[in-house]
N, C-alpha and C positions, 0 to 999 in steps of 0.2 A: 732662450729656446728651451733649455732644460727646465726652467721654472714653469713655463707654459705646459710642458709635457707632464710634469709632476702635478700641476693643478688639474689638468684633464684626467689624469689617472685617479686622483682623489675623487673627482666628480663621478667617474665611472664606477669606482668601488662603492660609493654611497648609493648610486642608483642600483647597483647589483644587490647590495644589502637590502635596500628597500623592496626590490623585486622579490627577493627570497622571503621576506616577511609576508608580503602580499600572497605569495604562493602558499606558504604555510597556513595562512588564514583561510584561503580558499579550499585547501585540502581538508582542513578541519570542518569547514562548512559542508563540503561534499560528503564527508563521513557522517555528519549529523543528518543530512538529507537522506542518505542511503539507509541509515537506521530507521528514520521516520517512515520511509517508503516500505521497509520490511515489516514494520509494525502495522501499517495500514493494510498491506497485502494480507497479512495474517488475519486481521480483523475481517476483511472482505471474505476470505475463505471460510471463516467460522460462520459468518452471517449467511453465506450461500448454502452451507451445509445445514444450518438450522432451518432455513426457508424450505429446503428440499425435504427435511424431516416433517415439517408442518404440512407441506403439500401432500406427502404420502399418507400422513395420518388423516387428513381431510378426505382424501380419496377413499380410504378404508371406511370411514364413517359414512360417506355417501353410498358406498357399495352395500354396507350393512343396512342402511335405511331402505335402499331399493329392494334388497333381498327380503326385508321384513314386509314391505308393501306387496310384493309379488307373492309371498307365501301366506299372507293373512287370509282368514276365512272370508272376510268381507269382500275381498277382491276376487275370490274364487266364485262367489255366488253371482257376480255381475256378468 
């Protein structure tokens, strides 16, 4: 009986150790994924800001072009 209990104890300890290793690996992977997501999030934010700047610049150019067209002498004579 004692021999069976010791055998089972050894099995459980081995399973426990194996489980701890798997958990450590998963926690490391989780940290890597978290870091990757943070980098991607930062890149998304930068690109969104750049797109916004380009859109604002394009609007200013269009407004300037419209302003030029409406104030040109040719358009006033029509």
